[in-house]
Each structure stands twice: as structure tokens, then as C-alpha cells.
C-alpha positions in Angstrom: -43.3 -10.9 -59.3 -42.0 -8.6 -56.6 -44.4 -8.5 -53.7 -42.5 -6.8 -51.0 -40.4 -3.7 -51.3 -38.9 -2.2 -48.2 -36.3 0.6 -47.8 -36.2 0.8 -44.0 -33.8 3.0 -42.0 -33.5 2.4 -38.3 -31.8 5.8 -37.9 -34.0 8.5 -39.6 -31.0 10.9 -39.5 -28.9 8.6 -41.8 -29.2 11.2 -44.6 -27.0 13.6 -42.6 -24.1 11.0 -42.8 -22.3 11.4 -46.1 -21.0 7.9 -45.9 -24.4 6.2 -45.8 -26.5 7.3 -48.7 -28.9 5.3 -50.9 -28.3 6.2 -54.5 -31.0 5.5 -57.0 -30.9 6.3 -60.7 -32.3 9.7 -61.4 -35.6 8.3 -62.7 -35.4 4.9 -60.8 -38.2 5.6 -58.4 -40.7 6.5 -61.1 -41.7 2.9 -61.6 -43.1 0.4 -59.1 -44.3 -3.1 -60.1 -48.0 -3.6 -59.8 -47.5 -6.9 -58.0 -46.2 -5.1 -54.8 -48.4 -5.9 -51.8 -46.2 -4.4 -49.1 -44.5 -1.1 -49.8 -42.4 0.4 -46.9 -40.1 3.1 -48.1 -38.6 5.4 -45.5 -37.5 8.8 -46.9 -39.3 8.2 -50.2 -37.9 10.9 -52.5 -40.9 11.9 -54.6 -44.0 14.0 -53.9 -46.4 11.2 -55.1 -46.4 7.6 -56.1 -45.8 6.8 -59.7 -48.9 7.4 -62.0 -48.5 4.0 -63.5 -48.5 2.2 -60.2 -51.7 0.2 -59.7 -52.8 0.3 -56.0 -55.2 -2.7 -56.3 -52.8 -5.2 -54.9 -51.4 -3.0 -52.2 -52.1 -4.3 -48.7 -49.6 -2.4 -46.6 -48.2 1.1 -47.2 -45.7 2.8 -44.9 -43.8 5.9 -46.0 -42.1 7.3 -43.0 -40.2 10.6 -43.3 -41.0 10.8 -47.0 -41.4 13.7 -49.4 -45.0 12.7 -50.2 -47.5 15.5 -50.5 -50.1 13.4 -52.5 -50.4 9.6 -52.6 -52.5 9.2 -55.7 -54.7 11.2 -58.1 -58.1 10.7 -59.6 -61.3 8.9 -58.8 -60.4 5.5 -60.3 -58.3 4.5 -57.4 -59.2 1.0 -56.1 -57.9 0.4 -52.6 -59.8 -2.9 -52.1 -57.0 -4.7 -50.3 -55.3 -1.8 -48.4 -55.2 -2.6 -44.6 -52.4 -0.4 -43.3 -51.5 3.1 -44.5 -49.0 5.2 -42.6 -47.3 8.3 -43.9 -45.3 10.7 -41.7 -43.7 14.0 -42.7 -40.1 14.4 -43.4 -37.6 15.0 -40.6 -36.0 17.6 -42.9 -38.9 20.0 -42.5 
């Protein structure tokens, strides 16, 4: 029943500091629960959202400084509840 998932970093240069890293399992970011309504993930590590993630419940999407190149794929994407969508490029580029 997870509805809010937020990985927020006040300092976007945190990845340069070896003592302050967020470690996820190698495949841990390939699944997001479909109940998520707010997704805010700074420095998201993948090029796209997981294929099995349903966007129907998503209301708020913020992906600052992420590696995203494509949010979703296909014509069967239902964004009926999406009110906010912010994606900004990576500070690494």
C-alpha cells in the first residue's frame, strides 16, 4: 500500500562524496508498486521507469537529476491522475 516514495537530496552534488552514497540492490529499482501516487526520486539511476509500473495512480512525478531518457513506452499509458511532472537532466552530464 505504498503511496509516497521519495528519495530527495538537498545537495545534488552528494554523489561526489564517497561517504554519502545510496546503495540499492543491483535490480532493486526495477520494481515500483502500482499504488504509488507521489514519486520523487532525485538521481534516479535508470533510463526509464520499470515496464511493470502502472502510471494510472500516479499524481505527482519529480525526477530531478535523473538518468531518465524515456519515461514510458507504448500507446496504452493512462495518465488520468497526473497533475505534476518534472524531470531535469543529470548534473553529471
